[in-house]
N, C-alpha and C positions, 0 to 999 in steps of 0.2 A: 498434421495440421502446419496450412500455412497461412502465417501471420499478415499475409497480406491481403486475404480475405474480408479479415475483422476491422471494424472503421468504432468500436466503443470497446475500447478493452481497461479492465480493471484489475492494478495489481494490490495481491493483499499479502499478507502474513504478517512473522511475530519482527518488532523493532530490532535493525542491525539482522535482517537478512538475508539486505540488499535489493530491497520495493524500491527505493531511488536511483539504483542503478541500472537495473533493468528497464522502467519504468523510462528514464532518459535515452538509452539503447533503442528502445521498440520504436520511441518519439521519433529518434533520425534514422532509425533506420525503414517505417514508415509513412512520413510524411507529417503523421498525427498529430494533434497540437495535446503537451502536457502539459498536466492539470496537480500539480502538487499540493494534498489534501492540508498538507501541514502550510503551507500556505496559508489556504483558503479557511482554514480552522479557527488559528486564535485569533483573539482579539486585541487590543495593547492593552500592553502588561503582562502579555501571556495568561488573559483570561480568559477562561472558558468561556461558551458560546453557548446561549440560552437555546432548551432542543427547537421553540417552535424559530429562532431564526437557522439554526444549523437543517432544520430541516428543510427550508426554504432554499438557503442557497444549494443543498443537496438540488433538488429540483431546478435552479436556475442553472448552473452547472451541469448537468445529465441533460438537458433539454439540447444543448448540442449537440450537433449531427455527427463531430467526428471526436476523439479524444482517447487518451492515455491518461489511467486516473490513480494517481499514487500515492495508497497510503489507505490504511482502516476506518479510526475513529464512527465507531459503532452507534454514534450514542443517539437515541431514541432510536427513529427508523431509519435511520440517517442509511446505513447500510441495506440494506431491502431496497429502498429506491435506486441505489448506485445498480446494485446487481442486477433488477429489474428492468435496467437502460442499457444494462451491458451483452454484447453480444460474443462476451468472450471474458471470463474470469481467468486470472492466474495466480494461481497461489503457490509463495516459494514456501516450500518447507526446510528450512533450514534447522539442524541441530544447534538444541538452545545454548550449549558452548562456544560454538561460531558466533551467533548469533552475540551472548554476553563481551563472547574476546570483541566484534566488529563495533561495539557500542564504547568499552571501555575505553579503543583506540582512540576513538574520536571525540572523548572528551576533553572537556575544556576551550572544545572549538568552536566554533559555529559552524552549526550542518547547515550543510551548504543548499541545502531546498525547504529550511525551516523560514521564520520569522527572523526579522535583522537582530532584533532581542534574546533570539535565541541562542541559549550556547549549553551545551552542554557539558557542563560542571557535576564535581561530586558533590551534589545539596540533596535535599530529599528527595527531589523532583526522581532526582537522575537511579536515588537507591528502591523507589517505587517502581520504574522505571526497567531495573532489574530481577525485581520482584516479578513486575509482568512476562517478562523475557520465560525467565524460569518456572512458573504456572502457568505459560500460552497453549499447552497441548491439555492440562485440565479445563482450561476457562473456555478461549478465545476459539481455538482449533475446532473445538465443539464447538461452537458458533458456526462456524465459517462452513462444515461439514452438513450444518442444521440447513442452512441456507441454499449450499448446493442442491440437498433433496427436496425443500420447496419451490427449485426454480428448476425440474431438470430440462427444460430446454435452450437454456442457457450453458454454451458447450464452456465446459471446465478444465483447466490444465491444473496438473499437481505436477509442481519440481520438485524432485528431494537434492537438494544439495546447490552448492555453488559451483562445484564442476558442473552438474548436470546442466544448469542456468549459464554456463560458459559452451559445452556443447551445445544447447540446443540456438547458444545466439550466431555461432559462429556457423551453423546451416542455416539460418535463417537470413546472413549475410549474405551466401552464396546464393540465394536464388536468387 
């Protein structure tokens, strides 16, 4: 796969899987504009947006000619909209222990790609996220694979683990 053949890349995966890291690297490598869905999704005071507002925002974001979209936020039919607009979907399939370790490591810090007021702390939201990470394989992963089945014409790349992610990045940088 030649990463330079794509102009609309969507990066999905579990919390803490490395989506933001990979997306930044891809944007730097390809020159594609980077969109962090963490920034786009949250309204002031970390309020979740209404479905219709989020849907419209996704239509606006995916209408751009080129992008790397970093994040999940499958609220309503937003994921399906983004998937249909992408020409490449990269799914980071990272072990949940690795994901949990990454999220715990960055706790009490501002996630560099999130809204200004968002800090990952040991609070109810943090423990909800940990539960979501733990149950990812049973819940959200199945939805991603179902989206793949609905969109067989969209290139789909599964990267198993961070080691393989770094290996692919080295290969792409050497092209």
